[in-house]
N, C-alpha and C positions, 0 to 999 in steps of 0.2 A: 618725640619721646615715645616710649612703648608702654602700654598699659598691661599689667599682669593680673587684671581682674578676672580673666578667663583664658581659655586656650587659644582664642583668636589672636592674642598679642597684637592688638591694633597699634600701628606705628605713627599715627598722626596726632597724638595727644599733645596738648600744650597746657602747661601749668604756669600761671602768672598771678602774683599777688594773692595767693590762696584760692584762685579760681581755676577750675579744671575745664578745659574746652575740648570739644569734639568727643569726649568719652561718653559712653552710655551711663545709665543710672548705676549699674553694677560697678563699672570701672571708676566712676567718680567717688562712689562710696568707699571703694577699696583704697583709692589714693588718699582720701581725706580721713580715713579711719584713724582715730586716736585712742582706741581702746587698748593702750599699751599696758604691759605687765611689768612687775618688779621681779628681780631674781629672788627666789624663795626656796627654803628648805624646811620641810615639815610645817608649812603654812606660815613661816616667819620670814620677814624680809631680811636678806643677807646681801653681801657683796657678790658680784657676778663671779669672782674668783672662787669664793666659798661654794657657790652653787655648782660650778664646774667640777671642783674637787669632789664634792659629794656625789655628783652624777658618775664621775669616773670610778669612785669606790663601789657604787652599786653595780655598775657594769662589770667591773673586774671580779666581783664576788658572785655574779650571776652564773648559774649552771645552764639555764635555758633562756637566754635573752632573745627578745624579738624586737625588731624595728618596724614601725608603722608609719606610712605616709610617703613623704618625699615628693609628692606631686606638686606641692607649692614651694619648691626650693629650686634655686638655680642649679645648673648642671654641675658646677664646681662643687657644690655641697653634696650632691648625689654621689659624685665620684669619691669624695672623702668619706661619706657614710658607708659606701660599699667596702672601702678599705678597712674601716673600723669593724664592720660586720664580719669580714673575713678574719680579722685578728682575734676576735673574741668568740667566733663561732655562732654568730647570731643569724637568724633568718630575717628577711625583709619582706614585708607584705605591703604592697602599694594600696591595699584596701579599695581597689577599684576593679570591677569586672571588665572594664574597657582594656585592661592590660592584656587580656587574652586576645582580643581583636587586634590590638597593636602588634602583638607577637606574630599573628597571622599575616599582617601587612608587611612587617619587617622581613619575614621569611618568604614573601611573595606568594603566599598561599591564596590571597585574594588581591584583586587589582584595586589600586587606589589612584589618587591624583592630587594635585595641589589646589589650593583655593582659587588662585588666578585662573586655573584651567576650568574650574566650575563656572566662574564668571564669563569666561570667553566661549565655552563650548557646550555647557550643559543645557539640554532642552527638556529633560524630564528629571525632576528632583523629588525624592521621597524623604519625608521626615518621619522616620519609623521609631516610635517610642521616644520622640524628641519634641521639645517645645522651645525652639530657639528664641522666640519672642520674649521669653522670660528668663532663659538661661544664657543666651548669646545674642543680645538684642541687635548687634550690628552685622550679624551674619547675613540677614536677608537684604539689607541695603548695600552691603559691601561686596557680596559674592554670589549669594544663592538665589536671588529672585528679582530684585528691582533693577540692578545695574545693567547698562548696555555693555555687552562684551564684544570681543573681536568678531565672533561669528553669530552673535545674538544682539544685533543692533536695535531690534524692536522690543527687547526686554520682556517683561512679564505680560505685556498686552497681547503679544502674538507669538513670541519665540520660546516661552517657557511654560511648562505645565508642572505645577506643584501639587504634591499628593501627601496627605497626612494619614498615617496609620497609628492608632493609639487606642488605649482603653477608655479614653474620654475625649470629648471635643475640646481640644486645647485652643488657646488664643491663636496659635499658628494656623490651626485648621481654618480659621475665619478667612484667610487669604488664599486657601488652596482650592483648586478646581475639583479635586477628588478627595473625599474624606471617608475612611473606613474605620469603624469602631470595632476594636477587638473585645471579645468576651473575656473578662478577667480569668486567667488561668488556662486559656485556650489559644495561646499564641502559636503553639506548634501546629494545632489543627488548621489555623489560618494559613500558615506557611505550607503545610501539606496540600491544602486546597489550591493555593497559588501555583505550586509546582505541577499539579495535575493540569491546571488550566493552561500553563505554558506549553504542555504537551498536547493541547487541544482536546483534553478530556474534561467532561463535565464533573466537577467534584460533588460528592455527596457529603454535605456538611451542614452545620447549624447556620453558617453564613449564607447570604444570598448568592447562589451560584452564578446568576447573570452578572452581578456586580463583580464577582471574582474574575469571570471571563473577560469583562470589560477592562479590568485592571491589567490582566495579562496581555490583552491586545495593545494597550497603551505602552506597556513596558517593552513589548517586542518591536514596536515601531520607533523606539527611541534611537536617536543618532548618537547621543552621548548622555547616558543616564548616571545619576549619582544618588546613592543612599546615604543619608546622614543617620548614623546609628546611635540612638540615644539610649539611656538606661533601660527604657521600656523594652528595647529589643535585646540588648546583650545580657540583661538580668533574667530573661525569661526563655531564651532560645539557646540551645547548645551551640558552641562554636562550629562544630561539624555541619550542623544544619545551615548555618549562615554561609559557609564555604560552598555547600552544595547548591544553594540558591544562586549564589554569584556565578558559579560555573554554568548553571542552566541559563541564566539571563545572558551570559556572554556567548551562548550558542546562537542567539538571535540578534543581539545588538552589542553595543560597547557600554558596559556598566562598571562603575567604580564605587567604592565604599569609603566613607570617612567616619571615624569615631567622633561622637559629639559629647565631650566630657568637659567639666569645669576646671579642674586643677590645671594651672597654666603651663606646667612643665612635666606632665605625666608621660608624654611621649618619649622623653629622653631617658627615663629610668630603664626602659627596655633595652636601650643601647649600651648603657654603662654597667648594667647588672651582670654578674656571672650567673649562668643558669642554675648552678647548684646552690646558690645562696638565696636568690629571690624567689619567694612564693607568692601566689595569689590565692584568693578564695574561690577561684574558678575551677570547675571540673567539667569534663565532657567525655562520657564513656559511651555515648550512643553511637551505633554504627549506621543507623538510618533514622529518618524522622518518625517512622512508626514506632520503633523501639524507644525513641526519645520520649514520645508521648506516653508510652506505657510505663516508663520509669522516670517520669519528670521530676519526682522528688529526689532522685539520686543524681541526675546529671545536670539539672538546671543550676547555673551559678547563682551566687548571692553577692550583692554589692557590699556586704558588711562582713568583717571578721566575726566568727562565731564565738560564743562564750566558751565553748569547749576548747577551741584552739587557743584562746587567750589564757585560760586557766592552766594550760600546759606550760606556759612561760612563767618565769619567776621575776622577770624585769622587762618592762615595756618602755621603749623609747619612741615617743610620738613626735615626729618632725613635721611641722606644718599640717598636722592632722588632728581634728577634734574627735577623739574616740568616743567620749561620752555622748556627744551630740549624735553620732552615728549609731551608737549602740548604748542606750541609757543604762542597761543592766550592768555595764562594765564598771560602774562607779564603785562597786563593792567587791571587785576581784582581789585576790590575795597578792598579786604581783606588785612590785614596786613600780611606780609610774614616773617617768621623766618626760617633761615637756620642753621642747625647743620651738618657740613660736613668737612671731612679732606682736601678736594680739592676745587679749584675754579671751579664754575659751572655757567651756564647761569642764573640760579635762584639766585645765590649769588649776581650777578651783579645788580639785580633789587630788592633785598630783603630789608626790613626795618631794620632787625637785622641779622647779620652774626656772628655765633659762631664757630670758628675752633675747631676741635677735632682730637684726635689720630685715626689712621686707624687700624681697627681690624686685628690682625695677622701681622701687619707691625711694628708699634711702640706701640701696645697695645695687651696685652694678654687677653684671655677670652675663651669662648666656642662657638661652632656653630654646626649646624646640617646639615650634608651633604645631597645632593639631594635625597639619598635613605633612609634617616631617621637615619643614624648612627651619634651619637654625637662625635665631634672631638674637642680635646683641641688645642687651638691656642696659641703657645708660641710667645713671642715678638721677631721678627727677628732683629730689630734695635731699640735701645733706643735713642731718640732724645736728643740733648743737652748734650751728654756725650762724653768724649774723647774716641777715638777709635771706634766711631760709623760709620766710613767709609764715605759713601756718605752723611750721615746726620751730620757729625761733625760740631759743631758750630750752629746748628739749634735749636731754642728755643723749649723746651719740650712742648708737647701739652697735654691738659687735655683730659681724656677719655670721650666719650659721655655718659657713664653711670654716671660718676661724675656730668656732666652737668645736666643730668636729675634729679639726686637727689637734686642738688641745686635748680633747678626750683621747684621741689616738695616741698621743705622746704619754698620757697619764696611765692608761690601763696596761 
């Protein structure tokens, strides 16, 4: 079975008699989560049909609707959501700056690879602004550091060099041979210095020049290098600068990049979305890294939708996305809020309409795209409301979010 606890989509999970085997702590908590919600309108419990009718009325009357999320929805739901957005003229914001990097990968502006290729070939691995020990616990054991691969039979002891680049010394840094701490707000300067070092020039910077030169030397000697780009990289460095760094690295060696995000199906929204409909909170106007540093406030992307952009909308549809948790000030915006989610969230508490749905890969089958672009089938782990469902025995069956989207599409 497949775990949808994060974008790794581990396929060796077993659930038996309420016990989850082989999953990490994040995956187990995700599968066992019972913080389910009731359908509600104006904070009063109603039937799910009434909740869907009310949501359809709000969307039909909206002049400036916006859809948020979809990263934690199966691909079939995303496709239906895009059709609904097109019908009512809504924008879709994935609420993740990783969407920009995914677009660059899809358009082949940067080189990427699959997770099995990381396991089989990677000898130099950078965790840049990422802490997979806490966000993707099985990445290190399954692909990125410990396993023996086709061309890396000696594993981490001899065949792999792991490097952490972050604003703090993360848990992942404890197993890395190289650790570089970024001064908060000076990510661009570090990248500038590294670009100079790759050209055999001594960078003049607040960072230790010798250490930067050592890092550049390690990267240039890599046979197959991989950068796992976490939020600390994509939220603080313009997309253009990442592309230029990758181009420079590939002048000397073979380097690939993989976005390291948590929503289990964020990758697929870039494939099903129409470019004119979907927006992200990412911007990148810098033409070079020097200009980017001078105008960092204008070109650096943010991982959260801004209050200004939300206040332009008169109806927000949050699909598998907890807006208030991401942006606490959003709880008092004037727009109507509709929540479609399998679990209770802070946004559901203050929403005008709440529609509970089945959880992808838990009590809902479907498809998803793993973080490396591989499509994965998601079987149903547990069926709600059926005898023998173990921990879900006696729980009312939940409608799929794809079905909810289709009913909204018919109603508006």
